[in-house]
Backbone bond lengths (Angstrom), bond angles and torsions (degrees), N, CA, C in turn:
res aa  C-N    CA-C-N  psi(-1)  N-CA   C-N-CA  omega(-1)  CA-C   N-CA-C  phi
1 X - - - 1.448 - - 1.523 108.68 -
2 X 1.310 115.34 138.78 1.449 122.07 -178.71 1.531 109.26 -89.64
3 X 1.316 117.05 132.69 1.460 120.55 175.94 1.522 108.63 -83.99
4 X 1.331 116.15 117.52 1.456 121.59 -179.66 1.522 107.97 -144.64
5 X 1.308 115.87 144.35 1.453 121.33 174.81 1.519 107.32 -87.31
6 X 1.314 118.49 133.34 1.468 121.83 -175.67 1.521 111.45 -59.63
7 X 1.333 118.58 -29.94 1.471 120.88 178.84 1.525 111.51 -69.49
8 X 1.342 117.46 -18.95 1.456 121.13 179.40 1.524 112.31 -90.40
9 X 1.320 117.75 -3.70 1.456 122.34 -176.84 1.521 109.56 -84.53
10 X 1.338 117.76 115.26 1.463 122.62 -179.98 1.525 108.71 -116.73
11 X 1.345 117.50 108.74 1.463 119.95 179.72 1.528 111.53 -67.21
12 X 1.325 115.92 154.60 1.451 121.79 -179.08 1.524 110.99 -99.09
13 X 1.320 116.04 155.00 1.468 124.32 174.76 1.529 112.18 47.64
14 X 1.340 117.62 -121.10 1.471 120.40 -176.00 1.528 112.00 -100.87
15 X 1.330 116.40 27.82 1.469 121.24 178.19 1.526 110.29 -85.06
16 X 1.344 114.91 149.96 1.456 122.37 -179.00 1.525 108.21 -133.10
17 X 1.337 117.73 133.82 1.461 122.48 175.06 1.526 107.24 -96.85
18 X 1.335 115.46 126.50 1.462 121.90 -176.19 1.519 109.56 -122.38
19 X 1.333 116.75 130.41 1.458 122.50 172.92 1.522 106.54 -85.81
20 X 1.327 117.29 119.56 1.459 121.35 -174.41 1.517 112.14 -70.82
21 X 1.327 115.57 140.05 1.455 122.50 174.24 1.522 106.88 -87.53
22 X 1.303 116.83 129.01 1.466 122.26 -177.26 1.518 110.87 -63.08
23 X 1.332 115.80 131.26 1.455 121.61 177.33 1.521 108.77 -82.05
24 X 1.343 116.13 133.82 1.456 121.33 -179.75 1.520 109.37 -65.12
25 X 1.319 117.47 132.17 1.455 122.81 -177.56 1.509 114.27 -91.86
26 X 1.353 116.99 16.76 1.457 120.95 -179.51 1.525 108.45 -126.85
27 X 1.326 116.75 131.22 1.457 120.81 177.79 1.523 109.87 -74.15
28 X 1.345 117.78 165.39 1.471 119.86 176.88 1.530 112.81 -58.52
29 X 1.339 117.69 -25.12 1.461 121.37 178.20 1.517 113.60 -84.91
30 X 1.352 117.53 -1.03 1.457 121.08 176.48 1.516 114.86 94.78
31 X 1.333 118.00 6.16 1.461 120.86 179.18 1.527 108.85 -79.64
32 X 1.332 116.72 129.05 1.468 121.95 178.95 1.523 108.13 -86.33
33 X 1.332 115.11 124.62 1.461 120.90 -177.81 1.523 110.79 -92.42
34 X 1.340 117.21 137.20 1.470 119.05 172.92 1.524 109.36 -71.95
35 X 1.331 117.20 161.66 1.462 121.45 -178.09 1.522 112.77 -53.74
36 X 1.321 118.07 -37.69 1.462 121.80 -177.56 1.530 111.86 -66.25
37 X 1.321 118.86 -23.92 1.460 122.24 -177.20 1.528 113.08 -96.15
38 X 1.318 117.22 -8.51 1.463 120.25 -179.25 1.522 109.99 -71.38
39 X 1.326 114.95 147.56 1.453 119.91 175.91 1.523 109.64 -72.96
40 X 1.324 114.89 148.56 1.454 120.33 176.76 1.533 108.30 -68.03
41 X 1.340 118.57 134.70 1.471 120.42 -177.95 1.522 111.32 -60.46
42 X 1.326 116.49 138.36 1.459 122.48 176.52 1.529 110.81 -130.38
43 X 1.321 115.47 20.08 1.461 120.94 -179.39 1.521 108.41 -137.30
44 X 1.319 116.16 143.27 1.448 118.56 178.75 1.510 112.33 -171.52
45 X 1.336 114.57 -179.75 1.463 121.99 -179.85 1.524 108.52 -112.10
46 X 1.336 115.20 133.21 1.461 121.24 -178.89 1.524 109.29 -70.32
47 X 1.324 115.95 125.81 1.461 122.86 179.43 1.528 111.21 -98.28
48 X 1.339 116.19 -38.15 1.464 120.55 -178.56 1.523 109.36 -156.67
49 X 1.329 116.78 150.06 1.461 122.09 177.40 1.520 109.74 -128.36
50 X 1.328 114.82 151.71 1.458 120.35 176.38 1.520 110.89 -77.59
51 X 1.332 115.89 -173.05 1.463 121.63 -177.06 1.521 113.49 -85.78
52 X 1.328 118.39 -4.59 1.460 121.83 -178.17 1.524 111.19 107.76
53 X 1.323 114.58 156.16 1.464 120.80 -178.57 1.526 109.76 -69.84
54 X 1.317 116.34 139.01 1.459 121.93 178.46 1.522 108.67 -77.79
55 X 1.322 116.34 122.61 1.455 122.25 -178.38 1.522 110.54 -89.11
56 X 1.329 116.49 166.02 1.464 122.08 -177.72 1.524 112.94 -59.46
57 X 1.341 117.27 -30.48 1.462 119.70 -178.51 1.527 113.00 -85.51
58 X 1.349 117.36 4.96 1.460 121.62 176.75 1.520 114.55 92.56
59 X 1.328 118.00 -6.33 1.455 120.59 177.01 1.528 109.15 -89.44
60 X 1.318 116.37 171.48 1.461 121.52 179.55 1.527 109.38 -111.25
61 X 1.321 115.48 140.98 1.464 119.93 175.89 1.523 108.68 -72.36
62 X 1.320 116.21 150.85 1.461 121.35 179.54 1.530 108.66 -79.81
63 X 1.328 116.41 134.16 1.457 121.26 177.47 1.524 109.33 -74.05
64 X 1.338 117.22 137.29 1.462 121.47 -179.19 1.522 112.31 -87.69
65 X 1.330 117.10 -19.03 1.462 120.36 178.27 1.514 108.85 -107.81
66 X 1.325 115.29 157.43 1.462 120.01 178.89 1.526 108.88 -136.50
67 X 1.303 115.47 168.75 1.455 122.00 179.28 1.526 109.70 -54.74
68 X 1.331 116.36 139.31 1.463 126.83 178.98 1.526 114.77 78.26
69 X 1.344 119.42 -1.23 1.462 120.29 172.82 1.522 108.78 -66.91
70 X 1.335 117.20 141.16 1.453 120.84 171.53 1.524 106.31 -95.00
71 X 1.328 116.90 128.52 1.457 120.83 -171.90 1.526 112.16 -130.29
72 X 1.327 114.20 158.09 1.458 122.69 169.34 1.518 106.70 -110.23
73 X 1.330 116.46 137.17 1.455 119.41 -179.33 1.519 109.61 -134.20
74 X 1.321 116.11 162.13 1.452 122.39 -177.16 1.530 111.27 -64.34
75 X 1.325 116.08 149.95 1.470 121.26 177.54 1.524 110.35 -71.31
76 X 1.306 116.17 148.28 1.466 123.79 173.71 1.525 113.35 57.70
77 X 1.320 116.35 42.78 1.457 121.44 174.10 1.517 108.82 -121.84
78 X 1.297 116.65 162.93 1.454 121.07 173.53 1.517 114.48 75.72
79 X 1.317 113.55 -169.85 1.456 122.45 -177.91 1.515 108.98 -124.76
80 X 1.332 115.80 125.88 1.462 120.46 177.91 1.519 109.34 -82.23
81 X 1.328 115.84 136.75 1.462 120.99 173.96 1.518 107.95 -134.63
82 X 1.326 115.88 157.21 1.458 121.97 177.09 1.526 106.93 -124.61
83 X 1.335 115.26 123.19 1.460 121.71 179.79 1.519 107.00 -130.40
84 X 1.324 115.79 126.39 1.467 122.49 178.53 1.529 111.94 50.91
85 X 1.342 116.81 39.13 1.456 122.11 177.05 1.517 115.31 80.20
86 X 1.315 118.94 -1.38 1.465 123.29 178.86 1.521 109.54 -103.07
87 X 1.344 116.32 147.99 1.452 121.11 178.11 1.527 110.46 -96.47
88 X 1.326 115.49 134.95 1.453 122.57 179.28 1.521 108.86 -133.25
89 X 1.327 115.66 159.34 1.454 122.58 173.32 1.521 107.41 -123.21
90 X 1.318 115.62 142.10 1.457 120.91 169.33 1.523 105.43 -111.06
91 X 1.335 116.22 116.79 1.463 121.38 -176.05 1.516 109.94 -128.38
92 X 1.333 115.82 159.23 1.457 121.32 170.10 1.522 107.65 -72.44
93 X 1.308 117.49 145.32 1.461 120.07 178.73 1.529 111.36 -57.44
94 X 1.316 117.25 -31.92 1.477 120.44 -179.49 1.520 112.51 -67.18
95 X 1.348 118.51 -15.70 1.467 122.39 176.76 1.522 112.45 -82.33
96 X 1.327 116.76 -11.06 1.469 121.09 178.70 1.519 107.76 -82.52
97 X 1.337 115.86 124.80 1.456 121.37 -174.48 1.514 113.00 -90.28
98 X 1.347 117.73 -33.36 1.463 120.63 -175.68 1.515 110.99 -163.17
99 X 1.323 114.75 154.47 1.452 122.73 170.53 1.525 106.01 -99.50
100 X 1.335 116.75 128.93 1.451 121.14 -179.17 1.523 108.26 -81.96
101 X 1.332 116.55 119.97 1.438 127.03 -172.89 1.450 117.54 -46.42
């Protein structure tokens, strides 16, 4: 494992680093779910964004998300990383479905 400070992590192109929001391990009926039964997190807070996708004309597309946005993203996308005991995802901006108001 590589020792890196999350503030030093700068995603490339249209990549976004997301700090995962912990999924509640209790159902509405009060049943406690084991880790294997929990849903994969699909919500988080944007920690860092890249400079945008490089377009054919040499310019960069504008990123629609920014640091500190709370977002919903598609299940089973991106790359999970662990830095300083926290879980993060690196995803393409196109995998982000919505910004939570």
